[in-house]
C-alpha positions, 0 to 999 in steps of 0.5 A: 373669190375664185373666178368662174365664167359661164358661157351662154349657148345659142337660144335653143333652135334647130338649124343646119350649120355649115359654115362654122369650124368644128372643134371636136365631136362627142358621142355620149353613151347612156348605158342605163335608163334615165326613167324620165330624168335629165342627166348632168354631164361634163367634160374637161375642155382643156383636153379638147381645145384651148380656144377662147371660151367666148367663141365656142357653141355646143350642138346636139347632132342628129344626122345633118341637123344641129340643135344648139344646147345651153352650156356653162364653163367653170374655170375653178380647176381647169376648164369644165364644160357642163350641160344637161342631157335631156331625158331620152330613150336614146342610148347614144347622143352625138354632140359637136363643139363648134367655133362660133359666137354664142348667143344668150340663153335664159339663166337660172338665177341666184339672187342675193340680198342682206339675209339670203340667197334665193335660187329662182327660175322663171321668177319661181323660187326653188331654194333659199340659203341664209347667210345672215343669222336668224334669231329664235322666236321671241322668248326663246333662248338666244343660243338657238340663233343660226346661220348657214342653212337652207330653207325653204326648199320649194317643190317645182309647184311652189310648196315648202318641204322644210321647216325651221325652229319647230317648237319641239326642236328650236335648233332644227334649221331646214337642211343643215349639217352640224356634228353632235358629239365631237372631241376637240382639245380634250373637250366634248362639243355638241354643235347640234344642240346649240341651246347648250352653248358648247358650239355652233356652225356659222356662215363666215363668208361668201366665196363665190356665186355663179349664174348660168343657163345650166346651173346656179351655184354658190360657195360659202365658208362655214365655221364650226365654232367651239365655245371654250369654258373660259368664255372665248371662242375657237374655230375647230373646223372649216367647211366650204359648202357648195350648193348647185341647183340645176336648171329645171328641164320640166315642171315636175322636178329639179336637181340640187347638189350639196358638197361639203369640203372640211378641213381642221382649222387648227393643228388639233384633230376634229374627232367626231364620236359615234352618235345616233344622229349628226351630219346632213339633216332635213326637218320636213314640212309641218304638214306631214305626219304618219297618215300623209307621208311615206319613206322608201329607201334603196334597200326597200325599207319604209318608215317603220323599219328605216331608222338605223338602216343603211341606204344609197338613197332615200325618198321622203314624199307626201301630201301637200297643201292645195291637193298637191304631192311631192318630196325629195329623193336624197342621194348619198355619193359612194365615196362618202364616209361609211357609204351606204350611209346609216340614217336617222329617221323619226319613227311613227308617232314622233311628237304624237302625230308622226312628225318627220325628220331625215338625216344621213348620219355617217357617224351613227355607228362609228367614229370619224377622225378628221386630221389636220392638213387633210380635206374630207368631202361629203357629197349629196344630191337631192331630186326635188319633185312634185307628184310621186317618185318611185324606186326606179327613178331614184335608182336611175338618179343615183346611178348617174350621180355616182357615175356620169354618162360615158363620153368619147370625143375626137378633134 
């Protein structure tokens, strides 16, 4: 298990600090509007200080006033210090890293049990990931069983936005990411429609789990398994999926980052064939239909003309039980294969009522060959919200996803 260390900043208060030793000063520039959203920020700590992690604190500086800021240090690949820049109209924010012992700050938690990991904040559930295998409903084909998926995703107000094992598609599992048509060792394998027993995706092991005041995160190994014609199994692709949930800064939204690092598990290539759907999919709540949910993309497309189009981001939102409203803004990282990515979105009238399904499908219009010895990465960000979301917010979130705020520091 790769070691990750978090540092708890002092409890949030405003004070004058005069006796602590300054390590470095930062100037963070927000060159684009935040539109009411917080912005994740980070720096490479080793470029600034080799001081012990447990003896530093981060302060936001306004004149002579210093306000302590919660932060985390990750030692996975060199020390990275991360914090959240709260929504602000200011273009520049000053920070100071100070040599002083930190005190506690409330965590966003990742609670693991025998079947799942649940991200919580203030005892409120945000997101759940299943590492245990979930069997299909009684009487259905056992090949529909699945592990390694996210469900539910809750809005900040507690409504579920995902669905699993819908009677029209028992292989749909909340938010999940199999490939539909793959050429592997002269066979064509379907990892999506798992009833056919050609392939599946399984949770293999938990690599790491982290909690802290800025984010909670886990890394899981997924194995993309081929069922061979002779009855044996073979792992064709290893995927390390990282799910990071940032501490909510208010009761209206929170941010989730999903990163998949994929490597061929054998000396054979993993040739993903062009097909109309595959990749990161989201089966939405059964509450939504043609009359009570809407779609908007970065290119101005709506549900009636979105399927097959490309986008940097896509908002899916609608009515929810309890006279609520909410949804997810799904953002694609610019370095993703075939970005801006094609999308598969169910058209109006699907299943006779307008059920909703969304997917970024990078191989919708072209093949993708994953070669042995190389790592391939897909990154997505979700802004999960209660209330209504608009294009300005989504564009701001995407801009800061594709490029974080500019930071200049001095010792």
